[in-house]
N, CA, C and O of each residue as an XYZ file, in Angstrom:
668
protein
N       0.827     -1.161      0.000
C       0.000      0.000      0.000
C       0.877      1.231      0.000
O       1.830      1.341      0.771
N       0.544      2.128     -0.856
C       1.336      3.329     -0.985
C       0.828      4.387     -0.023
O      -0.266      4.316      0.536
N       1.684      5.353      0.127
C       1.340      6.455      1.021
C       0.108      7.218      0.512
O      -0.723      7.618      1.328
N      -0.041      7.432     -0.786
C      -1.178      8.142     -1.373
C      -2.456      7.348     -1.150
O      -3.507      7.912     -0.846
N      -2.352      6.026     -1.307
C      -3.514      5.178     -1.125
C      -3.982      5.219      0.336
O      -5.186      5.223      0.594
N      -3.072      5.249      1.266
C      -3.402      5.299      2.688
C      -4.040      6.639      3.028
O      -5.014      6.689      3.779
N      -3.496      7.733      2.477
C      -4.088      9.025      2.767
C      -5.494      9.127      2.193
O      -6.371      9.706      2.834
N      -5.733      8.582      1.006
C      -7.093      8.611      0.454
C      -8.043      7.826      1.349
O      -9.176      8.234      1.603
N      -7.552      6.705      1.808
C      -8.378      5.866      2.670
C      -8.705      6.620      3.967
O      -9.845      6.562      4.429
N      -7.745      7.317      4.558
C      -7.980      8.088      5.775
C      -8.961      9.233      5.520
O      -9.829      9.502      6.350
N      -8.827      9.899      4.388
C      -9.749     10.984      4.036
C     -11.169     10.427      3.875
O     -12.129     11.024      4.361
N     -11.297      9.297      3.203
C     -12.606      8.669      3.006
C     -13.223      8.279      4.341
O     -14.421      8.471      4.551
N     -12.416      7.733      5.245
C     -12.923      7.350      6.574
C     -13.351      8.601      7.339
O     -14.388      8.594      8.002
N     -12.563      9.673      7.253
C     -12.901     10.920      7.950
C     -14.208     11.499      7.436
O     -15.057     11.927      8.218
N     -14.365     11.511      6.117
C     -15.607     12.047      5.532
C     -16.795     11.179      5.936
O     -17.851     11.705      6.287
N     -16.640      9.876      5.892
C     -17.721      8.968      6.270
C     -18.092      9.165      7.735
O     -19.271      9.176      8.089
N     -17.087      9.319      8.578
C     -17.385      9.507     10.002
C     -18.110     10.829     10.253
O     -18.932     10.912     11.166
N     -17.823     11.855      9.466
C     -18.548     13.122      9.607
C     -20.021     12.958      9.236
O     -20.894     13.514      9.902
N     -20.299     12.198      8.175
C     -21.693     11.959      7.797
C     -22.422     11.171      8.872
O     -23.586     11.438      9.171
N     -21.735     10.208      9.445
C     -22.368      9.380     10.480
C     -22.565     10.186     11.762
O     -23.607     10.071     12.408
N     -21.578     11.001     12.136
C     -21.647     11.760     13.380
C     -22.364     13.092     13.217
O     -22.592     13.783     14.211
N     -22.722     13.471     12.011
C     -23.365     14.760     11.751
C     -24.573     15.039     12.621
O     -24.649     16.112     13.220
N     -25.532     14.108     12.717
C     -26.703     14.381     13.555
C     -26.355     14.627     15.020
O     -27.077     15.346     15.711
N     -25.268     14.047     15.501
C     -24.874     14.259     16.883
C     -24.439     15.703     17.106
O     -24.709     16.284     18.157
N     -23.758     16.286     16.104
C     -23.269     17.646     16.226
C     -24.282     18.696     15.769
O     -24.031     19.896     15.882
N     -25.417     18.245     15.257
C     -26.419     19.199     14.755
C     -26.923     20.060     15.903
O     -27.005     19.614     17.047
N     -27.259     21.301     15.576
C     -27.766     22.243     16.572
C     -29.148     21.803     17.028
O     -30.015     21.492     16.211
N     -29.344     21.781     18.340
C     -30.641     21.398     18.896
C     -31.625     22.534     18.658
O     -31.397     23.658     19.105
N     -32.725     22.246     17.954
C     -33.717     23.274     17.653
C     -34.857     23.251     18.650
O     -35.826     23.995     18.501
N     -34.758     22.423     19.647
C     -35.821     22.335     20.643
C     -35.817     23.540     21.553
O     -35.015     24.460     21.392
N     -36.726     23.521     22.515
C     -36.837     24.660     23.411
C     -35.961     24.499     24.645
O     -36.117     25.223     25.628
N     -35.030     23.536     24.586
C     -34.087     23.415     25.665
C     -34.514     22.423     26.729
O     -33.739     22.155     27.647
N     -35.708     21.870     26.645
C     -36.122     20.934     27.672
C     -35.847     19.497     27.278
O     -36.177     18.574     28.023
N     -35.238     19.294     26.101
C     -34.799     17.970     25.698
C     -35.904     17.058     25.229
O     -35.689     15.850     25.127
N     -37.078     17.584     24.937
C     -38.168     16.701     24.509
C     -38.198     16.508     23.000
O     -39.041     15.769     22.490
N     -37.288     17.160     22.274
C     -37.169     16.943     20.838
C     -38.101     17.788     19.986
O     -38.064     17.671     18.761
N     -38.933     18.631     20.578
C     -39.836     19.475     19.782
C     -39.073     20.679     19.264
O     -38.170     21.185     19.930
N     -39.437     21.132     18.081
C     -38.786     22.321     17.553
C     -39.536     23.576     17.995
O     -40.629     23.497     18.556
N     -38.932     24.731     17.733
C     -39.503     26.000     18.189
C     -40.876     26.255     17.588
O     -41.763     26.786     18.257
N     -41.051     25.878     16.329
C     -42.324     26.158     15.655
C     -43.471     25.371     16.272
O     -44.553     25.916     16.489
N     -43.246     24.110     16.552
C     -44.335     23.328     17.137
C     -44.622     23.810     18.557
O     -45.772     23.781     18.996
N     -43.596     24.250     19.277
C     -43.812     24.778     20.631
C     -44.629     26.065     20.569
O     -45.549     26.254     21.364
N     -44.297     26.958     19.619
C     -45.062     28.207     19.474
C     -46.502     27.910     19.108
O     -47.421     28.548     19.622
N     -46.704     26.948     18.224
C     -48.050     26.566     17.806
C     -48.855     26.069     19.011
O     -50.013     26.444     19.191
N     -48.233     25.229     19.826
C     -48.920     24.722     21.011
C     -49.240     25.843     21.988
O     -50.317     25.859     22.584
N     -48.303     26.793     22.159
C     -48.546     27.928     23.044
C     -49.730     28.758     22.557
O     -50.572     29.170     23.355
N     -49.798     29.008     21.239
C     -50.923     29.772     20.682
C     -52.237     29.036     20.895
O     -53.243     29.647     21.254
N     -52.230     27.730     20.676
C     -53.457     26.946     20.875
C     -53.901     26.992     22.333
O     -55.096     27.067     22.617
N     -52.949     26.947     23.254
C     -53.289     27.035     24.677
C     -53.900     28.388     25.009
O     -54.864     28.466     25.772
N     -53.335     29.472     24.430
C     -53.877     30.807     24.680
C     -55.294     30.933     24.127
O     -56.172     31.502     24.775
N     -55.511     30.396     22.921
C     -56.861     30.434     22.338
C     -57.842     29.667     23.212
O     -58.964     30.121     23.436
N     -57.428     28.515     23.704
C     -58.304     27.710     24.555
C     -58.634     28.466     25.837
O     -59.764     28.402     26.319
N     -57.652     29.187     26.395
C     -57.913     29.972     27.595
C     -58.937     31.062     27.312
O     -59.806     31.323     28.143
N     -58.844     31.712     26.128
C     -59.798     32.760     25.777
C     -61.193     32.187     25.593
O     -62.186     32.821     25.950
N     -61.264     30.970     25.026
C     -62.571     30.355     24.764
C     -63.202     29.774     26.021
O     -64.395     29.471     26.042
N     -62.405     29.621     27.059
C     -62.936     29.049     28.280
C     -63.935     30.022     28.879
O     -63.604     31.181     29.129
N     -65.121     29.573     29.105
C     -66.181     30.444     29.595
C     -65.957     30.769     31.065
O     -65.735     29.884     31.892
N     -66.020     32.038     31.361
C     -65.914     32.478     32.745
C     -67.287     32.333     33.393
O     -68.317     32.478     32.734
N     -67.288     32.050     34.672
C     -68.542     32.065     35.404
C     -68.703     33.469     35.968
O     -67.957     33.883     36.856
N     -69.681     34.192     35.446
C     -69.932     35.563     35.860
C     -71.006     35.531     36.939
O     -72.061     34.922     36.764
N     -70.726     36.190     38.046
C     -71.708     36.244     39.128
C     -72.894     37.089     38.666
O     -72.724     38.233     38.243
N     -74.071     36.529     38.750
C     -75.272     37.230     38.284
C     -75.495     38.505     39.082
O     -75.454     38.506     40.313
N     -75.731     39.588     38.353
C     -76.036     40.873     38.963
C     -74.818     41.634     39.461
O     -74.970     42.669     40.109
N     -73.605     41.147     39.172
C     -72.411     41.806     39.710
C     -71.359     42.084     38.641
O     -70.181     42.224     38.967
N     -71.750     42.164     37.393
C     -70.756     42.365     36.339
C     -70.459     43.850     36.121
O     -69.294     44.244     36.072
N     -71.494     44.672     35.991
C     -71.310     46.098     35.736
C     -70.986     46.826     37.039
O     -71.554     46.521     38.088
N     -70.052     47.808     36.960
C     -69.778     48.614     38.156
C     -70.525     49.951     38.033
O     -71.126     50.242     36.999
N     -70.478     50.754     39.097
C     -71.225     52.023     39.123
C     -70.748     52.999     38.046
O     -71.560     53.701     37.444
N     -69.434     53.047     37.799
C     -68.897     53.947     36.782
C     -69.442     53.582     35.398
O     -69.814     54.466     34.625
N     -69.490     52.295     35.087
C     -70.014     51.850     33.794
C     -71.505     52.172     33.686
O     -71.967     52.621     32.638
N     -72.239     51.950     34.736
C     -73.683     52.248     34.737
C     -73.919     53.737     34.484
O     -74.793     54.110     33.701
N     -73.132     54.585     35.153
C     -73.282     56.037     34.996
C     -72.974     56.458     33.563
O     -73.729     57.228     32.970
N     -71.869     55.957     32.999
C     -71.497     56.328     31.633
C     -72.579     55.912     30.638
O     -72.964     56.696     29.770
N     -73.058     54.699     30.764
C     -74.063     54.197     29.813
C     -75.337     55.031     29.894
O     -75.903     55.398     28.864
N     -75.788     55.330     31.095
C     -77.007     56.156     31.246
C     -76.794     57.552     30.656
O     -77.674     58.072     29.970
N     -75.633     58.163     30.916
C     -75.357     59.496     30.378
C     -75.337     59.474     28.849
O     -75.870     60.378     28.206
N     -74.728     58.451     28.275
C     -74.667     58.363     26.817
C     -76.069     58.289     26.225
O     -76.397     59.043     25.310
N     -76.890     57.391     26.739
C     -78.226     57.226     26.165
C     -79.110     58.435     26.445
O     -79.921     58.796     25.593
N     -78.986     59.068     27.593
C     -79.779     60.268     27.880
C     -79.397     61.395     26.936
O     -80.267     62.096     26.418
N     -78.091     61.575     26.708
C     -77.616     62.637     25.820
C     -78.039     62.405     24.380
O     -78.461     63.342     23.702
N     -77.934     61.173     23.903
C     -78.174     60.886     22.492
C     -79.592     60.445     22.158
O     -80.022     60.561     21.010
N     -80.313     59.948     23.136
C     -81.659     59.436     22.849
C     -82.726     60.044     23.757
O     -83.914     59.807     23.540
N     -82.339     60.811     24.756
C     -83.295     61.391     25.694
C     -84.203     62.404     25.037
O     -83.919     62.879     23.937
N     -85.280     62.734     25.694
C     -86.266     63.704     25.210
C     -86.816     63.317     23.839
O     -87.139     64.186     23.029
N     -86.922     62.027     23.581
C     -87.521     61.574     22.333
C     -86.604     61.606     21.129
O     -87.061     61.332     20.019
N     -85.310     61.932     21.298
C     -84.383     61.924     20.172
C     -84.291     60.507     19.623
O     -84.141     59.548     20.381
N     -84.380     60.379     18.318
C     -84.262     59.094     17.627
C     -85.285     58.065     18.107
O     -85.054     56.862     17.987
N     -86.362     58.506     18.624
C     -87.406     57.620     19.123
C     -88.679     57.902     18.322
O     -89.000     59.066     18.082
N     -89.404     56.874     17.908
C     -90.653     57.130     17.187
C     -91.586     58.018     18.014
O     -91.643     57.873     19.235
N     -92.318     58.933     17.372
C     -93.151     59.899     18.107
C     -94.113     59.258     19.108
O     -94.294     59.774     20.210
N     -94.715     58.162     18.739
C     -95.668     57.503     19.647
C     -94.997     57.002     20.915
O     -95.569     57.095     22.002
N     -93.793     56.474     20.781
C     -93.072     55.975     21.955
C     -92.436     57.105     22.748
O     -92.272     56.995     23.963
N     -92.075     58.197     22.066
C     -91.463     59.331     22.758
C     -92.424     59.933     23.771
O     -91.997     60.382     24.835
N     -93.735     59.949     23.452
C     -94.742     60.511     24.355
C     -94.870     59.708     25.638
O     -95.214     60.257     26.685
N     -94.593     58.406     25.565
C     -94.781     57.535     26.728
C     -93.694     57.712     27.779
O     -93.870     57.302     28.927
N     -92.560     58.324     27.394
C     -91.458     58.578     28.322
C     -91.018     57.299     29.053
O     -90.786     57.301     30.262
N     -90.912     56.214     28.282
C     -90.490     54.950     28.889
C     -89.223     54.393     28.234
O     -88.983     53.186     28.263
N     -88.420     55.272     27.650
C     -87.167     54.831     27.047
C     -87.340     54.195     25.694
O     -86.575     53.298     25.340
N     -88.327     54.630     24.915
C     -88.586     54.096     23.573
C     -88.947     52.610     23.610
O     -88.701     51.890     22.643
N     -89.507     52.165     24.681
C     -89.848     50.767     24.808
C     -91.193     50.479     24.149
O     -92.188     51.144     24.437
N     -91.217     49.472     23.252
C     -92.475     49.121     22.607
C     -93.516     48.624     23.621
O     -93.158     48.135     24.692
N     -94.807     48.751     23.276
C     -95.863     48.296     24.183
C     -95.695     46.804     24.509
O     -95.305     46.012     23.652
N     -95.990     46.444     25.735
C     -95.924     45.048     26.145
C     -94.537     44.592     26.567
O     -94.354     43.450     26.987
N     -93.561     45.485     26.455
C     -92.203     45.091     26.852
C     -91.718     45.939     28.028
O     -90.563     46.361     28.065
N     -92.583     46.174     28.953
C     -92.218     46.994     30.091
C     -91.408     46.126     31.059
O     -91.957     45.451     31.930
N     -90.124     46.165     30.882
C     -89.116     45.516     31.702
C     -89.579     44.192     32.311
O     -89.748     44.068     33.524
N     -89.777     43.215     31.438
C     -90.177     41.903     31.929
C     -89.012     40.917     31.848
O     -89.229     39.729     31.606
N     -87.782     41.389     32.047
C     -86.605     40.525     32.094
C     -85.965     40.687     33.455
O     -86.009     41.753     34.070
N     -85.363     39.587     33.909
C     -84.819     39.534     35.257
C     -83.455     38.853     35.204
O     -83.244     37.930     34.417
N     -82.539     39.311     36.040
C     -81.232     38.664     36.142
C     -81.437     37.205     36.548
O     -82.187     36.898     37.474
N     -80.751     36.321     35.832
C     -80.843     34.890     36.115
C     -81.912     34.173     35.309
O     -82.021     32.948     35.366
N     -82.706     34.938     34.554
C     -83.764     34.352     33.723
C     -83.444     34.606     32.250
O     -82.754     35.571     31.922
N     -83.946     33.735     31.357
C     -83.709     33.992     29.930
C     -84.483     35.215     29.444
O     -85.498     35.602     30.023
N     -83.981     35.806     28.375
C     -84.694     36.923     27.737
C     -86.028     36.353     27.248
O     -86.036     35.370     26.507
N     -87.155     36.952     27.648
C     -88.461     36.421     27.240
C     -88.641     36.433     25.720
O     -88.116     37.301     25.024
N     -89.370     35.483     25.241
C     -89.669     35.432     23.806
C     -90.491     36.643     23.408
O     -91.335     37.120     24.167
N     -90.235     37.122     22.227
C     -90.989     38.258     21.713
C     -90.395     39.604     22.085
O     -90.819     40.629     21.550
N     -89.419     39.629     22.992
C     -88.787     40.896     23.356
C     -87.795     41.253     22.249
O     -86.973     40.431     21.844
N     -87.890     42.484     21.774
C     -86.993     42.942     20.723
C     -85.617     43.215     21.321
O     -85.486     43.967     22.286
N     -84.595     42.596     20.736
C     -83.222     42.762     21.203
C     -82.506     43.696     20.226
O     -82.438     43.424     19.027
N     -81.978     44.793     20.752
C     -81.273     45.776     19.936
C     -79.776     45.676     20.183
O     -79.336     45.148     21.204
N     -79.001     46.188     19.236
C     -77.555     46.255     19.440
C     -77.244     47.429     20.357
O     -78.001     48.397     20.428
N     -76.141     47.331     21.043
C     -75.689     48.403     21.923
C     -74.817     49.339     21.086
O     -74.013     48.883     20.273
N     -74.977     50.637     21.288
C     -74.231     51.639     20.523
C     -72.720     51.420     20.658
O     -72.231     51.166     21.759
N     -71.975     51.516     19.545
C     -70.518     51.298     19.590
C     -69.769     52.131     20.636
O     -68.852     51.604     21.267
N     -70.120     53.425     20.852
C     -69.404     54.166     21.903
C     -69.596     53.543     23.291
O     -68.704     53.611     24.137
N     -70.740     52.950     23.512
C     -71.004     52.295     24.800
C     -70.186     51.011     24.897
O     -69.591     50.726     25.936
N     -70.159     50.249     23.826
C     -69.384     49.000     23.802
C     -67.915     49.290     24.121
O     -67.271     48.535     24.849
N     -67.389     50.394     23.569
C     -65.982     50.735     23.806
C     -65.714     51.105     25.261
O     -64.601     50.907     25.748
N     -66.701     51.632     25.956
C     -66.507     52.034     27.356
C     -66.704     50.863     28.330
O     -66.305     50.950     29.492
N     -67.304     49.796     27.868
C     -67.502     48.626     28.727
C     -66.342     47.655     28.519
O     -65.699     47.679     27.470
N     -66.074     46.812     29.493
C     -65.026     45.807     29.264
C     -65.491     44.861     28.168
O     -66.695     44.701     27.967
N     -64.560     44.230     27.453
C     -64.984     43.281     26.424
C     -65.868     42.195     27.054
O     -65.573     41.684     28.134
N     -66.941     41.861     26.364
C     -67.819     40.814     26.892
C     -67.021     39.516     26.976
O     -66.316     39.168     26.030
N     -67.119     38.802     28.083
C     -66.386     37.540     28.204
C     -66.819     36.551     27.132
O     -67.906     36.669     26.566
N     -65.956     35.571     26.860
C     -66.276     34.553     25.862
C     -67.591     33.884     26.247
O     -67.781     33.470     27.390
N     -68.489     33.786     25.281
C     -69.779     33.144     25.516
C     -70.871     34.094     25.988
O     -71.988     33.670     26.281
N     -70.542     35.389     26.060
C     -71.509     36.401     26.495
C     -71.557     37.503     25.448
O     -70.654     37.630     24.620
N     -72.640     38.313     25.496
C     -72.754     39.448     24.589
C     -73.554     40.537     25.271
O     -74.329     40.281     26.193
N     -73.351     41.763     24.799
C     -74.141     42.889     25.281
C     -75.342     43.048     24.367
O     -75.253     42.797     23.166
N     -76.461     43.464     24.933
C     -77.658     43.732     24.150
C     -78.431     44.852     24.842
O     -78.250     45.119     26.030
N     -79.291     45.494     24.065
C     -80.190     46.499     24.653
C     -81.600     45.961     24.543
O     -82.072     45.603     23.464
N     -82.253     45.913     25.676
C     -83.650     45.484     25.731
C     -84.443     46.690     26.202
O     -84.353     47.073     27.368
N     -85.216     47.290     25.312
C     -85.968     48.485     25.663
C     -85.044     49.557     26.183
O     -84.144     50.002     25.469
N     -85.251     49.982     27.422
C     -84.436     51.030     28.026
C     -83.343     50.495     28.921
O     -82.908     51.205     29.829
N     -82.877     49.278     28.710
C     -81.831     48.685     29.547
C     -80.738     48.071     28.673
O     -80.996     47.611     27.561
N     -79.509     48.074     29.202
C     -78.412     47.341     28.574
C     -78.184     46.113     29.433
O     -78.115     46.207     30.659
N     -78.068     44.964     28.790
C     -77.902     43.713     29.526
C     -76.676     42.952     29.027
O     -76.253     43.101     27.881
N     -76.123     42.136     29.913
C     -75.104     41.162     29.543
C     -75.828     39.827     29.506
O     -76.423     39.405     30.497
N     -75.773     39.158     28.342
C     -76.531     37.925     28.136
C     -75.574     36.776     27.861
O     -74.620     36.913     27.095
N     -75.841     35.647     28.497
C     -75.074     34.441     28.197
C     -75.624     33.883     26.890
O     -76.817     33.595     26.796
N     -74.770     33.727     25.881
C     -75.232     33.361     24.546
C     -75.807     31.954     24.474
O     -76.765     31.725     23.736
N     -75.256     31.020     25.211
C     -75.667     29.626     25.096
C     -77.143     29.427     25.408
O     -77.835     28.692     24.704
N     -77.628     30.078     26.461
C     -79.024     29.861     26.843
C     -79.815     31.153     26.994
O     -80.935     31.144     27.506
N     -79.226     32.277     26.542
C     -79.903     33.578     26.519
C     -80.298     34.077     27.914
O     -81.289     34.793     28.063
N     -79.517     33.694     28.935
C     -79.786     34.114     30.313
C     -79.255     35.526     30.532
O     -78.137     35.842     30.126
N     -80.053     36.370     31.170
C     -79.631     37.727     31.527
C     -78.725     37.611     32.753
O     -79.134     37.088     33.789
N     -77.489     38.105     32.623
C     -76.511     37.985     33.698
C     -76.451     39.258     34.540
O     -76.325     39.184     35.762
N     -76.539     40.423     33.899
C     -76.554     41.693     34.634
C     -77.274     42.727     33.774
O     -77.347     42.603     32.551
N     -77.803     43.749     34.444
C     -78.610     44.768     33.772
C     -78.162     46.157     34.212
O     -77.886     46.395     35.387
N     -78.095     47.074     33.239
C     -78.015     48.513     33.546
C     -79.399     49.031     33.206
O     -79.752     49.155     32.033
N     -80.183     49.334     34.231
C     -81.581     49.711     34.041
C     -81.748     51.223     33.891
O     -80.909     52.019     34.312
N     -82.863     51.570     33.275
C     -83.294     52.962     33.227
C     -82.389     53.876     32.442
O     -81.979     54.925     32.938
N     -82.069     53.487     31.202
C     -81.187     54.328     30.379
C     -81.777     55.702     30.147
O     -81.039     56.687     30.101
N     -83.063     55.791     30.003
C     -83.702     57.076     29.694
C     -84.703     57.460     30.782
O     -85.682     58.161     30.526
N     -84.442     56.997     31.975
C     -85.312     57.358     33.099
C     -86.599     56.575     33.111
O     -87.525     56.921     33.845
N     -86.682     55.504     32.300
C     -87.911     54.718     32.238
C     -88.038     53.711     33.299
O     -89.033     52.988     33.348
């Protein structure tokens, strides 16, 4: 065996050993806990966990969601923008009951579902912005002269801001 032949053989062995040992020297892309997951799958799992936390329904204590400051702001907004018959049909404006249609004189109660036949209105965007975001599974609605927090699954009234227009 010649010296050139031996050196080629050593070079070939060195190259082969690098290919075999390559995965051992590869940079660990995991999050450092040694479980073999890469950063992308860990981030994906973290995002899914955060989404699940947001979707988890909070148990809201009935009648205790709105605070006094929120109640005051909502009443002031509706009195300023809708009071004295503003934006209210003339027939309902005369009744001074908060533009509430006949037969819907506040027949909803905290802890009970919104009665059938009651007209549900959207809450004005400026009011929505001043209230905390409705928890997952809940929504804000206006029933006659009141703003309510309603559980969407079974339409239960959770809390009420009553008497928006003094009705």
